[in-house]
One Martini backbone bead per residue (centre of mass of N, CA, C, O) as a GRO file, in nm:
protein
  122
    1MET     BB    1  -0.147   5.448 -10.390
    2LYS     BB    2  -0.193   5.431 -10.075
    3LEU     BB    3  -0.508   5.448 -10.083
    4VAL     BB    4  -0.545   5.164 -10.225
    5ILE     BB    5  -0.395   4.960 -10.038
    6TRP     BB    6  -0.535   4.975  -9.754
    7PRO     BB    7  -0.816   4.858  -9.830
    8LEU     BB    8  -0.702   4.583  -9.927
    9VAL     BB    9  -0.568   4.497  -9.663
   10ALA     BB   10  -0.818   4.514  -9.479
   11THR     BB   11  -0.988   4.307  -9.637
   12ALA     BB   12  -0.793   4.066  -9.619
   13LEU     BB   13  -0.791   4.050  -9.308
   14ALA     BB   14  -1.096   4.013  -9.263
   15VAL     BB   15  -1.132   3.755  -9.435
   16GLY     BB   16  -0.899   3.577  -9.319
   17SER     BB   17  -0.993   3.568  -9.014
   18GLY     BB   18  -1.271   3.419  -9.067
   19CYS     BB   19  -1.146   3.134  -9.175
   20ALA     BB   20  -0.998   3.020  -8.905
   21ARG     BB   21  -1.285   2.987  -8.782
   22PRO     BB   22  -1.544   2.865  -8.653
   23ASP     BB   23  -1.854   2.901  -8.641
   24TRP     BB   24  -2.093   2.971  -8.406
   25ILE     BB   25  -2.272   2.727  -8.458
   26GLU     BB   26  -2.060   2.503  -8.419
   27GLN     BB   27  -1.983   2.594  -8.119
   28THR     BB   28  -2.317   2.575  -8.011
   29LEU     BB   29  -2.396   2.296  -8.092
   30VAL     BB   30  -2.676   2.116  -7.942
   31THR     BB   31  -2.830   1.780  -7.965
   32VAL     BB   32  -2.782   1.696  -7.660
   33ASP     BB   33  -2.867   1.535  -7.338
   34VAL     BB   34  -2.665   1.427  -7.039
   35THR     BB   35  -2.853   1.430  -6.821
   36GLY     BB   36  -2.773   1.213  -6.548
   37LEU     BB   37  -2.763   0.864  -6.515
   38TRP     BB   38  -2.467   0.665  -6.580
   39ARG     BB   39  -2.396   0.324  -6.691
   40GLY     BB   40  -2.092   0.109  -6.699
   41SER     BB   41  -1.791   0.058  -6.901
   42SER     BB   42  -1.447  -0.028  -6.915
   43LYS     BB   43  -1.225  -0.142  -7.180
   44GLY     BB   44  -0.901  -0.309  -7.136
   45ALA     BB   45  -0.628  -0.318  -6.954
   46ILE     BB   46  -0.860  -0.168  -6.796
   47SER     BB   47  -1.136  -0.272  -6.598
   48THR     BB   48  -1.451  -0.101  -6.535
   49SER     BB   49  -1.684   0.049  -6.359
   50MET     BB   50  -1.928   0.308  -6.440
   51GLU     BB   51  -2.032   0.643  -6.312
   52PHE     BB   52  -2.254   0.905  -6.407
   53THR     BB   53  -2.320   1.243  -6.291
   54LEU     BB   54  -2.515   1.479  -6.478
   55GLN     BB   55  -2.488   1.831  -6.582
   56GLN     BB   56  -2.657   2.054  -6.809
   57SER     BB   57  -2.548   2.376  -6.975
   58GLY     BB   58  -2.565   2.354  -7.263
   59PRO     BB   59  -2.235   2.265  -7.338
   60LYS     BB   60  -2.204   2.232  -7.033
   61VAL     BB   61  -2.040   1.993  -6.806
   62THR     BB   62  -2.119   1.837  -6.492
   63GLY     BB   63  -1.978   1.616  -6.221
   64GLN     BB   64  -1.962   1.261  -6.156
   65LEU     BB   65  -1.716   1.000  -6.098
   66ARG     BB   66  -1.738   0.637  -6.086
   67MET     BB   67  -1.500   0.383  -6.006
   68THR     BB   68  -1.486   0.012  -6.033
   69PRO     BB   69  -1.220   0.026  -5.962
   70GLY     BB   70  -1.139   0.330  -5.774
   71SER     BB   71  -1.279   0.650  -5.812
   72THR     BB   72  -1.393   0.972  -5.708
   73GLY     BB   73  -1.496   1.254  -5.924
   74PRO     BB   74  -1.480   1.532  -6.081
   75ILE     BB   75  -1.637   1.667  -6.381
   76GLU     BB   76  -1.569   1.800  -6.712
   77GLY     BB   77  -1.749   1.939  -7.007
   78THR     BB   78  -1.868   1.883  -7.350
   79VAL     BB   79  -2.105   1.968  -7.608
   80SER     BB   80  -2.089   1.860  -7.961
   81GLY     BB   81  -2.351   1.779  -8.074
   82ASP     BB   82  -2.291   1.420  -8.014
   83ILE     BB   83  -2.034   1.509  -7.833
   84PHE     BB   84  -1.870   1.389  -7.538
   85THR     BB   85  -1.636   1.574  -7.347
   86PHE     BB   86  -1.396   1.468  -7.086
   87ARG     BB   87  -1.278   1.541  -6.740
   88GLU     BB   88  -1.105   1.461  -6.467
   89THR     BB   89  -0.988   1.687  -6.224
   90ARG     BB   90  -0.789   1.481  -6.042
   91GLU     BB   91  -0.735   1.303  -6.260
   92ARG     BB   92  -0.662   1.113  -6.581
   93VAL     BB   93  -0.959   1.122  -6.698
   94THR     BB   94  -1.071   1.061  -7.035
   95GLY     BB   95  -1.316   1.158  -7.302
   96LYS     BB   96  -1.497   1.035  -7.609
   97LEU     BB   97  -1.847   1.055  -7.680
   98GLN     BB   98  -2.121   0.909  -7.830
   99VAL     BB   99  -2.452   1.009  -7.862
  100ASN     BB  100  -2.745   0.766  -7.845
  101GLY     BB  101  -2.962   0.864  -7.665
  102ASP     BB  102  -2.913   0.616  -7.398
  103GLU     BB  103  -2.616   0.620  -7.536
  104MET     BB  104  -2.254   0.573  -7.477
  105THR     BB  105  -1.964   0.585  -7.699
  106GLY     BB  106  -1.597   0.518  -7.671
  107SER     BB  107  -1.308   0.687  -7.565
  108GLY     BB  108  -1.023   0.653  -7.332
  109SER     BB  109  -0.839   0.749  -7.031
  110ALA     BB  110  -0.710   0.543  -6.723
  111PRO     BB  111  -0.444   0.603  -6.852
  112VAL     BB  112  -0.536   0.401  -7.047
  113GLN     BB  113  -0.675   0.270  -7.308
  114VAL     BB  114  -1.035   0.280  -7.365
  115THR     BB  115  -1.363   0.143  -7.371
  116ILE     BB  116  -1.680   0.308  -7.367
  117GLN     BB  117  -1.996   0.211  -7.197
  118LEU     BB  118  -2.321   0.367  -7.176
  119ARG     BB  119  -2.629   0.403  -6.967
  120ARG     BB  120  -2.922   0.537  -6.912
  121GLN     BB  121  -3.105   0.593  -6.626
  122GLN     BB  122  -3.456   0.583  -6.511
   0.00000   0.00000   0.00000
């Protein structure tokens, strides 16, 4: 009886643990490149002009954020599919933007909720 139960338990654990995580394709899928200079604005309770200078390597993104009025600081983020998620490392600026060609739009907090619209500069 013990010999029959252990293979069943091991199989159930192996199958069950694989279902809890997204597959590796979903985790590494990058369909856009955000490298470059992006300019635009954030609108909400606080409105600012924004400028991103970004470098992308696979899904990882680093760069600089300049807000006027506001400050300049380093940012880090990731791209998954066509979604760019970022955070400014010294302040509390965060965002989640959908990339569509040379435009990015979405929402963020700086520290209040804002709508962000950016366009890649040529």
